[in-house]
C-alpha positions in Angstrom: 126.6 -95.6 -63.6 125.0 -92.2 -62.5 121.1 -93.0 -62.4 119.2 -89.8 -62.3 115.1 -89.2 -61.8 114.5 -90.0 -65.2 115.7 -93.5 -65.6 115.2 -94.3 -62.1 111.3 -93.8 -62.9 111.7 -95.7 -66.3 113.2 -98.9 -64.4 111.0 -98.8 -61.4 107.7 -98.7 -63.7 109.1 -101.7 -66.1 109.9 -103.8 -62.7 106.2 -102.8 -62.0 107.5 -101.1 -58.8 105.9 -97.5 -59.3 103.6 -98.1 -56.2 106.7 -98.1 -54.2 107.2 -94.6 -55.1 104.0 -92.9 -54.8 105.3 -89.5 -54.2 107.0 -89.4 -57.4 104.2 -91.4 -59.4 101.4 -89.1 -58.8 103.7 -86.1 -60.0 102.6 -83.7 -63.2 105.6 -85.0 -64.6 109.5 -83.3 -65.0 111.2 -81.6 -67.9 115.4 -82.2 -68.2 116.6 -78.7 -69.8 120.2 -78.0 -70.8 121.7 -74.7 -69.5 125.1 -72.7 -69.3 127.5 -73.4 -66.3 127.8 -70.5 -63.8 125.3 -67.7 -64.1 122.9 -69.2 -66.0 122.4 -72.6 -64.1 122.2 -70.7 -60.9 119.9 -68.1 -62.0 117.7 -71.0 -63.3 118.2 -73.3 -60.3 117.1 -70.3 -58.0 114.2 -68.5 -60.1 113.0 -70.6 -62.9 112.4 -74.2 -61.0 110.4 -72.9 -58.3 108.3 -71.0 -60.4 107.8 -73.9 -62.2 106.9 -76.2 -59.6 104.5 -73.6 -57.9 103.1 -72.6 -61.4 102.6 -76.4 -63.2 104.0 -78.5 -60.4 106.6 -79.8 -62.9 110.2 -80.9 -61.3 112.7 -79.4 -63.4 116.0 -80.8 -63.7 118.8 -78.8 -65.2 122.1 -80.0 -67.5 124.7 -77.5 -67.3 126.3 -77.8 -70.3 128.2 -75.8 -73.3 126.3 -75.6 -76.6 128.4 -77.6 -78.6 128.5 -80.4 -75.5 125.0 -80.4 -75.6 124.8 -81.2 -79.5 127.5 -83.6 -79.0 125.5 -85.6 -76.2 122.5 -85.2 -78.4 124.0 -86.7 -81.6 125.4 -90.1 -79.5 122.2 -91.0 -77.9 121.0 -92.0 -81.4 117.2 -91.6 -80.6 116.6 -91.1 -77.1 117.4 -87.6 -76.4 119.0 -86.9 -72.8 117.3 -83.3 -72.9 114.4 -82.4 -73.5 114.8 -78.7 -73.8 118.2 -77.0 -75.6 119.5 -73.7 -74.8 121.9 -72.4 -77.8 123.3 -69.3 -79.7 122.7 -69.0 -83.3 126.1 -70.7 -84.2 125.0 -74.2 -82.8 121.6 -73.8 -83.3 122.0 -73.8 -87.0 124.6 -76.6 -86.8 121.4 -78.6 -84.7 119.1 -78.4 -86.9 121.3 -79.2 -89.8 121.8 -82.4 -87.3 117.6 -83.1 -86.9 117.8 -83.3 -83.1 115.1 -80.5 -82.8 111.4 -81.1 -82.9 109.2 -78.6 -84.8 108.1 -75.6 -82.8 105.0 -74.5 -82.3 104.5 -71.2 -80.7 101.1 -71.1 -80.3 101.3 -73.0 -77.4 102.7 -70.9 -75.3 100.5 -68.3 -73.5 103.0 -65.8 -73.5 104.0 -65.8 -77.3 102.1 -61.9 -77.5 104.4 -60.8 -74.9 107.4 -61.2 -77.0 108.1 -59.3 -80.1 107.3 -60.4 -83.9 109.9 -62.8 -85.1 111.0 -64.1 -81.7 109.9 -67.4 -82.2 110.0 -69.5 -85.1 109.7 -73.0 -86.7 112.8 -74.3 -84.2 112.5 -72.4 -81.2 112.0 -69.0 -79.3 114.2 -66.7 -78.5 114.5 -65.9 -74.3 117.8 -63.6 -73.8 120.2 -61.5 -75.3 123.6 -60.9 -75.1 126.5 -58.0 -75.8 129.6 -59.2 -75.8 133.0 -57.2 -75.6 136.1 -56.5 -73.6 136.3 -56.5 -69.7 139.1 -54.8 -68.4 140.3 -53.9 -64.5 140.5 -50.1 -64.5 142.5 -50.2 -62.0 145.5 -52.1 -63.5 145.4 -51.4 -67.2 144.3 -48.5 -69.3 140.8 -48.8 -71.3 141.4 -51.0 -74.6 140.3 -49.4 -77.9 139.9 -52.5 -79.7 140.4 -56.4 -80.4 144.2 -55.6 -81.4 145.1 -54.5 -78.1 144.6 -57.6 -76.6 147.5 -59.1 -77.9 150.0 -56.0 -76.7 151.2 -55.2 -74.0 150.6 -53.7 -71.3 147.1 -56.0 -71.8 148.3 -59.4 -73.3 150.1 -60.5 -70.1 147.2 -59.8 -67.8 144.6 -61.5 -70.4 142.5 -64.4 -69.8 141.8 -66.5 -72.8 138.8 -69.2 -73.7 138.4 -71.0 -77.2 135.4 -72.1 -79.0 133.3 -73.8 -76.7 131.2 -70.7 -76.2 129.5 -68.5 -79.0 131.1 -65.5 -77.5 134.8 -67.1 -77.3 133.9 -68.0 -80.9 132.7 -64.6 -82.1 135.7 -62.9 -80.1 138.4 -64.8 -81.6 136.8 -64.2 -85.5 136.8 -60.5 -84.7 140.4 -61.1 -83.6 141.7 -62.1 -86.9 139.7 -60.0 -88.6 142.0 -57.5 -87.4 144.7 -58.9 -88.7 143.6 -60.0 -92.0 141.1 -62.5 -91.1 137.3 -63.2 -92.1 134.3 -64.9 -90.6 135.3 -68.4 -92.0 139.2 -67.4 -92.1 140.3 -67.3 -88.2 144.0 -68.8 -89.0 145.9 -65.2 -89.1 144.3 -64.5 -85.7 145.6 -67.6 -84.2 148.7 -67.5 -85.7 149.0 -64.2 -83.8 147.9 -65.9 -80.6 150.7 -68.6 -81.0 153.1 -65.4 -81.2 151.6 -64.4 -77.4 150.8 -67.6 -76.0 153.2 -67.3 -73.5 152.7 -64.0 -72.1 149.0 -64.6 -71.8 147.8 -64.5 -67.8 145.7 -67.8 -68.3 143.7 -69.9 -70.5 140.7 -71.3 -69.4 137.4 -73.0 -70.1 134.7 -69.9 -70.2 132.8 -70.6 -67.0 136.4 -69.9 -65.2 137.0 -66.8 -66.8 134.9 -64.9 -63.8 136.5 -66.4 -61.2 139.9 -65.9 -62.6 139.0 -62.4 -62.8 137.6 -62.0 -59.2 141.0 -63.6 -57.7 142.8 -61.1 -59.7 144.9 -64.0 -61.7 143.5 -61.7 -65.2 142.5 -58.5 -65.6 141.3 -58.4 -69.3 139.1 -60.3 -71.1 136.6 -60.9 -73.5 132.8 -61.4 -72.2 129.4 -60.2 -72.5 127.8 -57.4 -70.7 125.8 -59.7 -67.9 128.8 -61.0 -66.4 130.5 -57.7 -66.0 127.2 -56.6 -64.4 127.5 -60.0 -62.3 130.8 -59.3 -60.9 130.4 -55.3 -60.9 127.3 -56.7 -58.1 130.1 -58.1 -55.9 131.9 -55.0 -55.5 134.7 -56.0 -58.2 136.5 -53.4 -60.1 135.7 -54.3 -63.7 134.5 -52.2 -66.7 133.1 -52.8 -70.1 134.5 -51.1 -73.1 132.7 -51.5 -76.7 135.5 -52.3 -79.5 135.8 -49.8 -82.1 135.2 -52.3 -84.4 131.7 -52.3 -82.9 130.7 -55.1 -79.9 128.8 -58.1 -80.4 125.2 -59.7 -79.4 122.9 -62.2 -80.7 120.1 -63.9 -79.2 120.0 -67.2 -77.4 117.2 -69.5 -77.9 115.6 -72.8 -76.5 114.4 -76.0 -78.7 112.5 -79.0 -77.7 114.5 -82.2 -78.5 113.3 -84.4 -81.3 111.5 -87.6 -79.7 111.2 -86.2 -76.0 108.2 -87.8 -74.4 107.9 -84.6 -72.3 106.8 -82.1 -74.6 103.5 -81.0 -73.1 106.0 -79.9 -70.0 108.7 -78.9 -72.0 106.5 -76.2 -73.6 105.3 -75.4 -69.9 108.7 -75.1 -68.9 109.4 -72.6 -72.3 106.3 -70.3 -71.1 107.4 -69.8 -67.5 111.2 -69.0 -69.0 109.9 -66.2 -71.3 106.9 -64.8 -68.7 107.0 -61.5 -67.3 107.9 -62.8 -63.5 111.0 -64.6 -64.7 112.1 -62.6 -67.1 112.2 -59.8 -64.6 113.8 -61.8 -62.1 116.3 -62.7 -63.8 117.3 -59.1 -65.0 118.3 -58.2 -61.7 121.4 -58.3 -60.3 123.2 -60.8 -59.4 121.7 -62.6 -62.7 121.7 -59.6 -64.9 120.3 -61.3 -68.4 118.4 -59.2 -70.8 115.2 -59.7 -71.2 113.0 -60.2 -74.0 109.5 -60.2 -72.6 108.0 -56.9 -73.9 106.6 -55.8 -70.4 109.6 -55.6 -69.1 111.2 -52.4 -68.8 114.8 -52.4 -68.9 117.8 -50.3 -69.7 120.6 -51.0 -72.2 123.9 -49.9 -72.7 127.1 -51.1 -74.3 129.2 -49.9 -70.9 126.7 -52.1 -68.9 125.6 -48.8 -67.1 122.1 -48.7 -66.2 120.4 -45.6 -68.5 117.7 -46.0 -66.1 114.0 -47.8 -67.0 113.1 -48.5 -70.4 109.1 -48.2 -71.6 107.7 -51.3 -71.4 107.3 -52.8 -74.9 110.7 -51.5 -76.0 113.4 -54.0 -77.6 116.4 -54.4 -77.9 118.2 -52.5 -81.0 117.3 -55.1 -84.0 119.3 -58.0 -85.0 119.3 -60.9 -87.3 117.8 -63.6 -85.4 117.3 -67.3 -86.0 113.7 -66.3 -87.7 115.9 -64.8 -90.3 117.5 -68.2 -91.5 119.3 -66.8 -94.0 121.1 -64.1 -92.7 122.4 -66.7 -89.4 123.8 -69.0 -92.2 125.7 -66.4 -94.0 127.4 -65.5 -90.6 127.0 -68.6 -88.4 127.6 -66.7 -85.1 125.6 -63.7 -85.8 128.6 -61.4 -85.7 127.8 -57.4 -86.1 130.0 -55.9 -88.2 129.5 -52.4 -87.2 127.5 -51.5 -83.8 126.6 -47.7 -84.9 122.8 -48.8 -85.5 122.8 -49.5 -82.0 124.6 -46.7 -80.6 122.4 -44.2 -82.4 119.2 -46.1 -81.4 120.5 -46.0 -78.1 120.7 -42.1 -78.2 117.5 -41.5 -79.9 115.8 -43.7 -76.8 117.5 -41.2 -74.3 116.6 -38.3 -76.0 112.9 -39.5 -75.5 113.5 -40.4 -72.1 114.1 -36.8 -71.2 111.4 -35.4 -68.4 109.2 -32.6 -69.3 110.7 -29.2 -68.5 114.1 -30.7 -69.3 114.0 -29.1 -72.4 113.5 -25.6 -70.5 116.1 -25.9 -68.2 118.9 -26.3 -70.9 117.5 -23.1 -72.4 118.4 -21.6 -69.6 121.5 -22.7 -68.8 122.5 -21.8 -72.2 121.5 -18.2 -71.9 123.6 -18.3 -68.5 126.8 -19.2 -70.1 125.8 -16.5 -73.0 125.9 -14.1 -70.5 129.0 -15.4 -68.8 130.8 -15.2 -72.0 129.7 -11.0 -72.7 132.8 -9.0 -72.6 132.6 -7.3 -69.2 131.4 -4.0 -68.8 132.6 -0.7 -67.5 130.5 0.3 -64.4 130.5 4.2 -62.9 131.3 4.4 -59.9 129.6 7.4 -58.1 131.4 9.3 -55.7 131.0 9.9 -52.0 
């Protein structure tokens, strides 16, 4: 049997032995929060845990689990929540709300609530990050794919790394692939039929957390993933590029929620307040974590090709997406898929135009004039005799 810190405390207290643990007994408390395996776990252990301890003297215990595993464990606990805080994407979030495993959320208890955009907190939780999903490939080994359908064709399929429905980006990518073969949001069978046809050619089938390692080792050269993973691998010197499929990239927000029946509600709110604070959001945005922030005071770049476009003005947010405050939108699209990404592309181009430096227009005008003069037909010159 494995004992965690909380179960040990509860057992010792029940036996009247709290006095044997003076250091722990006098601590302000702890909070158990789920996190995604991989980069999220590393980021929260390295950045969030020390800041929470320093600010509120609260010990953070992380449970690395994928979204549906979190929900399964919470339902199996039957009223005794194994976690205090969940981290979920739009689809699993709706499943959890319908399962009744969240406590009602009061955003007014967060001192940093005003630093995130309106609507990023609702009666069930708060947005803490954003994700943009597309196709990542090795440019030295493969030509750039144009869309989701290319993943199942040569030469890409033989170097493809497949993952399943464990994550929102995996589920949404499979749905997008299915759409290319006549499927829909609720019918992924056409895509699965095509996947079975090429399954013997696929380079690897593994859990989402294993994909970055397989790519780094050269066992796969193409996969569907988010910009955060691409930026992390690129920061390690790996040859990798991000492609926005022709039908559009997928984007969604990641939210956190307080477990129903938890005894650490106060500490849970303090934890969430630290997570959306400027200091943490700024640190999580930097390499090697590259998480997209939601705090309006954190300037950041946003680009579907995962290239930094320079610092954005404070207060600018990501292109508008359906998020948890619009429950009806999320219910219609459980994975919060984006059918087209044209609006965000227009917003991105407009942002870059607004960010041009003073004097840029004059420089471009001079450059145009030079090009016009260069295009004029040469004039004959009259040579004087000597």
